[in-house]
C-alpha positions as CSV (number, residue, x, y, z in Angstrom):
1,M,-18.0,-9.8,-20.8
2,T,-21.2,-10.1,-18.9
3,M,-21.7,-7.5,-16.1
4,T,-22.9,-9.2,-12.7
5,P,-24.7,-6.7,-10.2
6,D,-21.4,-6.5,-8.0
7,M,-19.4,-5.2,-11.3
8,L,-21.7,-2.4,-11.8
9,P,-21.5,1.2,-10.7
10,P,-23.0,2.2,-7.6
11,S,-26.8,3.0,-7.8
12,A,-29.7,3.4,-5.4
13,G,-30.8,0.0,-3.7
14,T,-27.5,-1.6,-3.9
15,P,-25.6,-3.5,-1.3
16,A,-23.4,-1.8,1.5
17,P,-20.2,-0.4,-0.4
18,E,-18.0,-2.9,1.6
19,A,-20.1,-5.9,0.7
20,R,-19.8,-4.8,-3.1
21,A,-16.2,-4.7,-2.7
22,L,-15.9,-8.0,-0.9
23,G,-18.1,-9.5,-3.3
24,R,-16.0,-8.4,-6.3
25,A,-12.9,-9.8,-4.4
26,A,-14.7,-13.2,-4.0
27,R,-15.5,-13.5,-7.8
28,L,-11.9,-12.9,-8.4
29,E,-11.0,-15.8,-6.3
30,S,-13.3,-17.9,-7.8
31,L,-12.1,-17.1,-11.1
32,L,-8.4,-17.7,-10.2
33,G,-9.1,-20.9,-8.7
34,D,-7.1,-22.9,-6.2
35,P,-3.7,-21.2,-5.9
36,L,-2.1,-24.6,-4.4
37,R,-3.3,-26.7,-7.6
38,P,-0.6,-27.6,-9.7
39,A,-2.6,-27.8,-12.7
40,N,-4.0,-24.3,-12.3
41,P,-2.9,-21.7,-15.0
42,H,-3.4,-19.0,-12.4
43,G,-2.1,-20.8,-9.4
44,I,1.2,-19.9,-7.6
45,A,3.1,-22.9,-9.2
46,A,2.1,-21.2,-13.1
47,L,2.9,-17.6,-11.8
48,I,6.7,-18.7,-10.3
49,A,7.1,-20.3,-13.6
50,A,6.5,-17.3,-15.7
51,D,8.7,-15.4,-13.4
52,D,11.2,-17.9,-14.3
53,L,10.8,-17.6,-17.9
54,R,11.1,-13.6,-17.5
55,R,7.4,-13.5,-18.8
56,P,4.4,-11.8,-17.8
57,P,1.5,-14.8,-17.2
58,A,-0.1,-14.2,-20.3
59,A,-3.1,-16.2,-19.5
60,T,-4.1,-14.7,-15.8
61,E,-3.6,-11.4,-17.3
62,R,-6.0,-12.2,-20.2
63,L,-8.3,-13.5,-17.6
64,L,-8.2,-10.4,-15.4
65,T,-8.6,-8.2,-18.7
66,E,-11.7,-10.2,-19.7
67,N,-13.3,-9.8,-16.7
68,G,-12.9,-6.1,-16.4
69,L,-10.4,-5.5,-13.4
70,G,-9.3,-2.3,-15.1
71,A,-12.6,-0.7,-14.0
72,E,-11.3,-0.8,-10.5
73,F,-8.8,1.9,-11.7
74,V,-11.0,4.2,-13.0
75,P,-13.5,6.7,-10.9
76,A,-17.3,5.9,-11.0
77,A,-17.9,9.1,-12.3
78,L,-16.1,8.1,-15.6
79,G,-17.7,4.7,-16.0
80,G,-15.4,2.8,-13.7
81,R,-15.6,1.4,-10.3
82,L,-13.3,3.1,-8.2
83,T,-15.3,4.8,-5.1
84,R,-12.7,4.4,-2.1
85,A,-9.1,3.5,-1.7
86,D,-9.9,1.0,1.1
87,L,-12.2,-0.8,-1.1
88,L,-9.9,-1.0,-3.9
89,A,-7.6,-2.8,-1.6
90,K,-10.0,-5.3,-0.7
91,V,-10.7,-6.1,-4.4
92,L,-7.0,-6.4,-5.3
93,R,-6.4,-8.8,-2.4
94,P,-6.9,-12.0,-4.3
95,V,-4.6,-10.9,-7.1
96,F,-1.7,-9.7,-4.6
97,R,-2.5,-12.9,-2.6
98,R,-1.0,-15.0,-5.6
99,D,1.7,-12.5,-7.1
100,I,2.8,-9.0,-6.5
101,A,4.4,-8.8,-9.3
102,L,1.0,-9.6,-11.3
103,G,-0.7,-6.8,-9.3
104,F,1.9,-4.6,-10.3
105,G,2.3,-5.8,-13.6
106,F,-1.5,-6.0,-14.6
107,G,-2.8,-2.4,-13.4
108,I,-2.1,-1.3,-10.3
109,T,0.6,0.8,-11.8
110,S,-2.0,2.3,-14.1
111,L,-3.9,4.0,-11.3
112,F,-0.7,5.3,-10.3
113,A,-0.1,6.6,-13.4
114,T,-3.6,8.5,-14.0
115,A,-4.0,9.5,-10.4
116,A,-2.2,12.9,-11.9
117,V,-5.0,12.8,-14.8
118,W,-7.6,12.3,-12.0
119,A,-6.5,15.0,-9.9
120,A,-6.0,17.7,-12.6
121,G,-6.5,16.5,-16.0
122,S,-8.9,18.4,-18.6
123,P,-12.7,16.4,-18.7
124,R,-11.7,15.2,-22.2
125,R,-8.3,13.8,-21.1
126,R,-9.9,12.2,-17.9
127,Q,-12.4,10.3,-20.2
128,E,-9.9,9.3,-23.0
129,T,-7.8,7.7,-20.0
130,A,-10.9,6.2,-18.4
131,D,-11.7,4.7,-21.8
132,L,-8.3,3.1,-22.1
133,L,-8.3,1.5,-18.7
134,L,-12.1,0.6,-19.0
135,G,-11.2,-1.3,-22.9
136,G,-8.3,-3.2,-20.9
137,G,-5.5,-0.9,-21.8
138,R,-2.5,0.3,-19.5
139,A,-1.1,3.6,-18.3
140,S,2.8,3.8,-17.5
141,I,4.1,6.4,-15.0
142,V,7.4,8.0,-16.0
143,H,8.9,8.9,-12.7
144,H,11.1,12.4,-12.2
145,E,14.5,11.7,-10.7
146,L,14.5,11.7,-7.0
147,A,17.7,11.5,-4.5
148,H,18.8,8.2,-3.2
149,A,17.4,7.3,-6.4
150,N,17.3,3.5,-7.7
151,A,16.9,2.4,-11.3
152,I,13.0,3.1,-11.5
153,L,13.6,6.5,-10.2
154,R,16.9,7.1,-11.8
155,D,17.1,9.7,-14.8
156,E,14.3,11.9,-16.3
157,F,12.8,14.0,-19.4
158,T,13.2,17.2,-20.2
159,A,10.2,19.4,-21.6
160,R,11.0,22.5,-23.5
161,S,8.3,25.1,-24.6
162,V,8.3,25.4,-28.6
163,P,7.1,28.7,-30.1
164,G,3.4,28.4,-31.3
165,G,2.4,26.5,-27.9
166,G,3.3,23.1,-26.6
167,H,6.5,21.5,-25.7
168,T,9.3,19.1,-27.0
169,L,10.2,16.0,-24.5
170,S,13.8,14.7,-24.8
171,G,15.6,12.3,-22.5
172,R,16.3,8.5,-21.6
173,K,15.1,6.3,-19.0
174,D,16.1,2.7,-18.8
175,V,13.7,1.3,-16.4
176,V,9.6,1.7,-16.7
177,M,6.8,-0.4,-15.8
178,N,4.8,-1.8,-18.6
179,A,6.8,0.7,-21.0
180,A,6.6,-1.8,-24.0
181,R,2.7,-2.3,-23.6
182,S,1.1,0.7,-22.4
183,G,-1.4,3.0,-24.2
184,A,-0.5,5.9,-22.4
185,Y,2.6,7.5,-20.7
186,V,2.1,9.9,-17.7
187,V,5.5,11.7,-17.8
188,Y,6.7,14.1,-14.8
189,A,9.3,16.2,-17.1
190,R,11.7,18.7,-16.1
191,T,10.2,22.2,-17.2
192,A,12.6,24.6,-15.1
193,P,16.3,24.3,-14.7
194,E,16.4,25.1,-11.2
195,R,15.4,22.8,-8.3
196,G,12.1,23.6,-6.5
197,P,8.5,23.1,-6.3
198,R,7.7,24.4,-9.8
199,S,10.6,22.5,-11.7
200,H,8.5,19.7,-13.3
201,S,5.1,19.4,-15.1
202,V,3.1,16.4,-16.2
203,F,2.5,15.2,-19.8
204,L,-0.1,12.6,-20.9
205,L,1.1,11.2,-24.3
206,R,-0.3,8.4,-26.4
207,P,2.0,6.4,-28.0
208,G,-0.1,5.9,-31.0
209,D,-0.3,9.7,-31.5
210,L,3.3,10.2,-31.5
211,P,5.4,10.8,-34.7
212,E,7.6,8.2,-36.1
213,G,11.2,8.5,-34.3
214,A,10.0,10.7,-31.8
215,V,10.1,7.7,-29.3
216,R,12.4,4.9,-29.2
217,H,11.6,1.6,-26.8
218,L,14.9,0.4,-25.3
219,P,15.3,-3.3,-24.3
220,R,13.6,-5.2,-21.5
221,V,15.6,-4.6,-18.4
222,H,16.3,-7.7,-16.0
223,T,15.5,-6.9,-12.3
224,P,16.3,-8.6,-9.2
225,G,12.6,-8.5,-8.3
226,M,9.3,-8.6,-10.3
227,R,11.2,-10.7,-13.2
228,G,8.5,-11.3,-15.4
229,G,9.7,-8.9,-18.4
230,L,7.7,-5.9,-17.1
231,F,10.4,-3.3,-17.4
232,S,12.0,-1.7,-20.5
233,G,13.0,1.8,-21.2
234,L,11.9,4.9,-23.2
235,E,14.0,7.5,-25.1
236,F,12.1,11.0,-26.4
237,T,14.0,12.9,-29.0
238,A,12.4,16.0,-29.5
239,C,8.8,14.3,-28.8
240,P,6.2,16.6,-29.7
241,A,3.6,17.4,-26.7
242,P,0.9,19.5,-27.6
243,E,-0.8,22.0,-25.4
244,D,-3.5,19.8,-24.3
245,A,-1.1,17.3,-23.4
246,M,-0.1,19.1,-20.4
247,V,-1.9,17.8,-17.1
248,G,-2.7,20.7,-14.7
249,R,-0.7,23.8,-14.9
250,P,2.8,24.4,-16.1
251,G,5.0,23.7,-12.8
252,E,2.4,21.7,-11.1
253,G,4.4,18.3,-11.3
254,V,6.0,18.2,-7.7
255,S,2.7,19.1,-6.2
256,L,0.8,16.7,-8.0
257,A,3.1,14.2,-7.0
258,L,3.0,15.0,-3.4
259,R,-0.9,14.9,-3.6
260,T,-1.3,11.8,-5.7
261,F,1.2,9.7,-4.3
262,Q,-0.4,9.5,-1.2
263,V,-2.8,7.0,-2.6
264,N,0.0,4.7,-3.7
265,R,1.9,5.0,-0.5
266,C,-1.3,3.9,1.4
267,L,-2.7,1.1,-1.2
268,I,0.9,-0.4,-1.8
269,P,1.1,-1.6,2.2
270,A,-2.3,-2.8,2.1
271,V,-2.3,-5.0,-0.7
272,A,1.5,-6.4,0.4
273,V,0.1,-7.6,3.4
274,S,-1.9,-10.1,1.2
275,A,1.0,-11.1,0.0
276,V,2.6,-12.1,3.5
277,D,-0.6,-13.8,4.4
278,T,0.4,-16.4,2.0
279,V,3.5,-17.1,3.4
280,L,1.9,-17.4,6.6
281,H,-0.5,-19.8,5.2
282,S,2.6,-21.8,4.0
283,A,4.4,-21.6,7.6
284,V,1.2,-23.1,9.3
285,R,0.9,-25.8,6.9
286,A,4.7,-26.7,7.0
287,V,4.3,-27.0,10.8
288,T,0.7,-28.8,10.9
289,T,0.8,-31.2,7.8
290,G,1.1,-34.7,8.8
291,R,1.1,-34.0,12.7
292,S,-1.7,-35.1,14.7
293,A,-0.1,-33.7,18.0
294,P,-0.6,-30.2,18.8
295,V,1.8,-27.4,17.1
296,A,5.2,-27.6,18.8
297,R,5.7,-24.9,21.5
298,R,8.6,-23.3,19.7
299,W,6.6,-22.3,16.8
300,H,3.9,-20.5,18.7
301,K,5.8,-17.1,19.0
302,P,6.7,-16.4,15.4
303,L,3.1,-17.5,14.1
304,T,1.1,-15.8,16.6
305,G,3.8,-12.6,16.3
306,V,3.4,-12.6,12.7
307,F,-0.1,-12.9,12.8
308,A,-0.3,-9.8,15.2
309,D,2.1,-7.9,12.9
310,L,-0.3,-8.3,9.8
311,L,-3.2,-7.0,11.9
312,A,-1.2,-4.1,12.9
313,C,-0.3,-3.5,9.3
314,D,-3.8,-3.8,8.1
315,A,-5.2,-1.5,10.6
316,M,-2.6,1.3,9.7
317,A,-2.9,0.9,6.1
318,T,-6.8,0.7,6.4
319,V,-6.8,3.9,8.5
320,A,-4.9,5.7,6.0
321,L,-6.9,4.7,3.2
322,R,-10.2,5.5,4.9
323,S,-8.6,9.0,5.7
324,L,-8.0,9.7,2.1
325,S,-11.7,9.9,1.5
326,L,-12.7,11.7,5.1
327,L,-9.4,13.7,5.7
328,P,-8.1,14.2,2.3
329,E,-6.3,17.3,3.4
330,R,-4.7,15.8,6.6
331,T,-3.4,12.6,5.1
332,H,0.0,13.2,3.5
333,V,2.1,12.9,6.5
334,L,0.6,9.4,7.9
335,A,0.5,8.1,4.2
336,A,4.4,8.4,4.0
337,A,4.6,6.6,7.2
338,V,2.5,3.7,6.6
339,K,4.5,3.0,3.3
340,Y,7.6,2.6,5.0
341,V,6.6,1.2,8.2
342,V,4.4,-1.5,7.0
343,C,6.8,-2.7,4.3
344,D,9.9,-2.8,6.9
345,L,7.5,-4.7,9.5
346,L,6.5,-7.0,6.5
347,R,10.2,-7.8,6.0
348,E,10.9,-8.6,9.2
349,D,8.1,-11.0,9.3
350,L,9.2,-12.8,6.3
351,E,12.2,-13.1,7.8
352,E,10.8,-14.7,10.8
353,L,8.6,-16.9,8.8
354,A,11.6,-18.4,6.7
355,S,12.8,-19.6,10.3
356,V,9.4,-21.4,10.7
357,L,9.4,-23.0,7.1
358,G,13.2,-24.2,7.1
359,A,14.0,-26.1,4.3
360,H,10.4,-25.9,3.1
361,G,11.2,-22.4,2.1
362,Y,13.9,-23.7,-0.5
363,E,11.0,-25.8,-2.4
364,H,11.4,-23.4,-5.5
365,G,8.2,-23.6,-7.8
366,S,6.4,-25.2,-5.1
367,P,2.6,-24.1,-4.7
368,Q,2.5,-24.7,-1.1
369,Y,5.9,-23.4,0.0
370,G,7.5,-21.5,-3.2
371,A,5.8,-17.8,-2.4
372,L,8.3,-17.1,0.2
373,E,11.5,-17.1,-2.2
374,K,9.4,-15.1,-4.9
375,I,7.8,-12.4,-2.4
376,V,11.3,-11.7,-0.4
377,R,12.5,-10.7,-4.4
378,D,9.4,-8.8,-5.3
379,L,8.6,-6.8,-1.7
380,P,11.6,-4.6,-2.2
381,V,10.7,-3.3,-5.7
382,A,7.0,-2.9,-4.7
383,G,8.0,-0.5,-2.2
384,L,10.8,1.3,-4.3
385,G,13.6,0.1,-2.0
386,H,15.5,2.7,-0.1
387,A,14.5,5.2,-2.4
388,G,11.0,5.0,-1.4
389,T,11.7,4.9,2.1
390,A,13.9,8.0,1.8
391,A,11.1,9.7,0.2
392,C,8.6,9.0,2.7
393,Q,11.0,10.3,5.4
394,A,11.6,13.2,3.4
395,V,7.7,14.0,3.9
396,I,7.6,13.2,7.5
397,V,11.2,14.9,8.7
398,P,10.3,18.5,7.8
399,Q,6.9,18.2,9.8
400,L,8.0,16.9,12.9
401,R,8.9,20.1,14.7
402,T,5.5,21.8,13.6
403,L,3.4,18.9,14.5
404,A,5.1,18.8,18.1
405,E,4.6,22.4,18.6
406,R,1.4,22.5,17.4
407,S,-0.7,19.3,17.2
408,W,0.6,16.7,19.4
409,F,-1.4,16.7,22.7
410,R,-3.4,19.8,21.2
411,A,-5.2,18.1,18.4
412,E,-8.9,17.1,18.5
413,E,-9.6,13.3,17.6
414,P,-10.5,12.2,14.2
415,P,-14.1,11.2,13.3
416,A,-15.1,7.7,14.5
417,E,-15.8,6.5,10.6
418,V,-11.9,6.5,10.2
419,F,-11.8,3.5,12.5
420,R,-15.4,2.0,12.3
421,P,-16.0,-1.1,9.5
422,G,-18.8,-0.1,7.5
423,A,-19.2,3.1,8.3
424,G,-20.1,5.4,5.4
425,L,-17.7,7.5,4.2
426,P,-17.3,10.4,0.8
427,D,-15.7,8.7,-2.5
428,L,-12.0,9.5,-2.7
429,D,-11.4,12.9,-4.7
430,Y,-8.0,13.0,-5.8
431,R,-8.9,16.7,-6.5
432,L,-9.2,17.4,-2.7
433,L,-6.1,15.9,-1.4
434,G,-3.6,18.2,0.3
435,F,0.0,17.9,1.1
436,A,0.7,20.4,4.0
437,G,-1.3,21.7,7.2
438,G,-4.0,20.2,9.1
439,D,-4.0,18.6,12.8
440,D,-1.9,15.3,13.1
441,F,-5.3,13.4,14.1
442,L,-3.8,9.6,14.9
443,P,-1.5,10.8,18.1
444,A,-5.0,12.9,19.1
445,S,-6.8,9.8,19.0
446,L,-4.0,7.6,20.8
447,V,-4.0,9.9,23.6
448,A,-7.8,10.0,23.6
449,C,-8.2,6.2,23.6
450,A,-5.4,5.8,26.3
451,D,-7.5,8.3,28.4
452,R,-10.5,6.2,28.3
453,L,-9.0,3.0,28.9
454,S,-7.4,4.4,31.9
455,A,-10.4,3.4,33.9
456,H,-9.7,-0.1,33.3
457,R,-6.2,-0.2,34.8
458,A,-7.0,-1.9,38.0
459,S,-9.4,-4.4,36.5
460,G,-6.8,-6.7,35.5
461,G,-6.9,-9.0,32.2
462,A,-6.5,-8.2,28.4
463,V,-7.9,-4.7,28.7
464,A,-5.9,-3.6,31.5
465,A,-3.0,-4.8,29.6
466,L,-3.8,-2.5,26.5
467,G,-4.4,0.6,28.9
468,E,-1.1,0.0,29.9
469,L,0.6,-0.5,26.7
470,A,-1.7,2.6,25.4
471,E,0.0,4.8,28.3
472,G,3.5,3.5,27.2
473,F,3.1,4.7,23.6
474,V,1.7,8.2,25.0
475,G,4.9,8.4,27.0
476,E,6.8,7.9,23.9
477,L,4.8,10.7,21.8
478,R,5.5,12.9,24.9
479,A,9.1,12.3,24.5
480,L,8.7,12.8,20.9
481,R,7.2,15.9,21.4
482,T,10.5,17.2,23.4
483,A,12.8,16.0,20.9
484,C,11.2,17.2,18.0
485,A,10.3,20.6,19.4
486,A,14.1,21.3,20.0
487,L,15.0,20.4,16.4
488,P,16.4,23.2,14.6
489,T,14.3,25.2,11.9
490,G,15.4,24.2,8.4
491,G,17.7,21.5,10.2
492,A,20.0,19.0,8.7
493,G,16.8,16.7,8.1
494,L,17.7,13.3,6.3
495,R,21.5,13.9,6.5
496,D,21.1,13.7,10.4
497,P,20.8,10.3,11.2
498,A,19.3,11.1,14.8
499,V,16.5,12.9,13.0
500,V,15.9,9.8,10.8
501,V,15.2,7.7,13.8
502,L,13.0,10.3,15.5
503,S,10.6,9.8,12.1
504,D,11.2,6.0,12.8
505,R,9.7,6.2,15.9
506,Y,7.1,8.6,15.2
507,A,5.7,6.3,12.6
508,L,5.7,3.3,15.0
509,V,3.5,5.3,17.5
510,L,0.8,6.1,14.5
511,A,0.9,2.5,14.0
512,A,0.1,1.8,17.5
513,A,-2.7,4.4,17.4
514,A,-4.3,2.7,14.6
515,V,-4.3,-0.8,16.2
516,L,-6.1,1.1,19.0
517,G,-8.5,2.8,16.9
518,V,-9.4,0.2,15.3
519,W,-9.8,-2.2,18.3
520,E,-12.0,0.3,19.9
521,G,-14.0,0.9,16.6
522,Q,-15.4,-2.7,16.7
523,D,-19.2,-2.9,17.1
524,G,-19.1,-6.7,18.2
525,T,-19.9,-8.5,14.9
526,D,-16.6,-9.9,15.0
527,P,-16.1,-11.2,18.1
528,F,-12.2,-11.9,17.8
529,L,-11.6,-8.4,16.7
530,A,-13.7,-7.1,19.3
531,D,-11.4,-9.0,22.0
532,P,-8.4,-7.0,23.2
533,A,-5.9,-10.2,22.8
534,W,-4.9,-9.4,19.2
535,A,-4.3,-5.6,20.1
536,V,-2.4,-6.5,23.0
537,L,-0.2,-8.6,21.2
538,A,0.1,-6.3,18.1
539,L,1.0,-3.2,20.7
540,T,3.6,-5.4,22.5
541,R,5.6,-6.4,19.5
542,L,5.5,-2.6,18.4
543,A,6.6,-1.7,21.9
544,G,9.3,-4.2,21.5
545,R,10.6,-2.6,18.4
546,L,10.7,1.0,20.4
547,G,12.6,-0.1,23.3
548,I,9.3,0.5,25.5
549,T,9.2,-1.8,28.6
550,V,6.1,-3.5,29.0
551,P,5.0,-6.7,30.8
552,E,4.2,-10.1,29.2
553,P,0.8,-10.2,27.6
554,P,-1.6,-11.6,30.2
555,A,-2.3,-15.4,30.2
556,G,-4.4,-16.6,27.3
557,C,-4.0,-13.7,24.8
558,A,-1.0,-15.8,22.9
559,E,-3.1,-19.0,23.0
560,E,-6.4,-16.9,21.6
561,L,-4.2,-16.0,18.8
562,L,-2.5,-19.3,17.8
563,A,-6.2,-20.8,17.8
564,E,-7.1,-17.8,15.3
565,V,-4.1,-18.4,13.1
566,L,-4.8,-22.3,13.0
567,G,-8.5,-21.9,12.8
568,R,-8.1,-19.6,9.7
569,H,-5.6,-21.8,7.9
570,R,-8.0,-24.7,8.2
571,T,-10.9,-22.5,6.9
572,G,-8.9,-21.0,4.2
573,R,-9.6,-17.7,5.7
574,S,-7.2,-14.4,5.2
575,Y,-4.9,-13.0,8.1
576,D,-6.1,-9.4,7.4
577,L,-8.8,-7.6,9.3
578,D,-11.4,-9.2,6.9
579,G,-10.6,-12.7,7.4
580,T,-12.4,-13.3,4.2
581,S,-12.4,-16.7,2.4
582,S,-9.0,-17.1,0.4
583,A,-9.1,-20.4,-1.4
584,W,-6.3,-21.8,0.8
């Protein structure tokens, strides 16, 4: 493989990190080709056909392997190209724009698996794992069992210590992504019978090193989404794991999961935005193709509304991803909120776009319109469905009373670099990620931004509307503070639907804060994002979901967004904050 400058690890004199990442993304777009061309072996039609056959898209996976995409999941210090999570999302978007299952099956799950190794592995194990991914190999994460478990999170392995050191692993798990073709298993195994924070440990196993009979590959499992033959099972029978197979310390599995899963929870929504981006392009195509007259008025609201949602989702995910580098000890609650709020908003957006597509949405296999059907199936698998939502709520709910009493309306604003595009950030360091403590910085940003906007309330126009919306969300935060401060210590948690509703409302407030922060952080380079119209419409949609009474957006806001929607479609640009060329 020939290495080009934008594929090399960072060094002195190289372009800005964002430019390098966008350059690699552009190269991927070029390699994957026109997604709408029926004869393209890496286009949407070919990817849907592979899904129908319940096989991975072999030609496209081979293309990605030959061009070194696996290096994106390896820290730069170990020879890869992973520096920051927000930049990784930018690089992966061309893949997810075409097929969520391709993005998961090819490699993003390898990052989820190896995160524990990057956080707590020995130098030798870290380098061995890096070499595996750099050579085009894969790693599988073998989850421990969770409450509300679905097939992926059901069942787990047990590890028992043996005289002389090491452990033996036993158990069965029927649904593991890439189990049949991975060169490493990262197993979260139970090492203590009792429940608690020290119940599990993490083990790194290489299938080629295991004795015959210790591991059995179970048949492929057909799932409703991501049907391309990605899932099969594993059964361990007294499988030996030497002492150096343990990642981190004994009993550190839950802690490692809580710390490292933050990256997964931010990254999945960020790349899922790209998949829904594809469907929005399909919807615009459906209402403009063969039509010389303006778009029918009945389609204005869904098209502009979904576009505003995508920008809000991207804002929230991007702020969280950047915070992992800048505020690694304070992002755990935000990461959980991003995961389930963005996935819920995207699901609602797909339903809205289905009404625009109409009969086109049933054109199975069509490169122009067939993406909707597949994404509707794949998105719940990407977010782990109800189990994923419950796991995120389980992070947020126990924190609500503490945040209400100690943080909201007291914490200081975060650094401006969290919101400012192009601002320099430290590299992501998995070892620094925390999962408890720290002020809640996005509500602090919301309060401060609302205060700054209050000076414009009397001026009229979009900025004044933005100030009114910001104040409405501050009022919602005040109401949440009162309700959450009254929660009993050690209360019912997820068993109490009223408490879960509080976590939902809180998460939407965080989304609003992210939108305001991203708008306020613009430097004018992008006139569309610097204008308040998109933020007004995005916040109006979020306010409606919370039941906050707000006036209609000022005249011209919706028209401005509609013009941007149509303009980006004509020029083949993405519907995220970057607005990059996406071969559409």
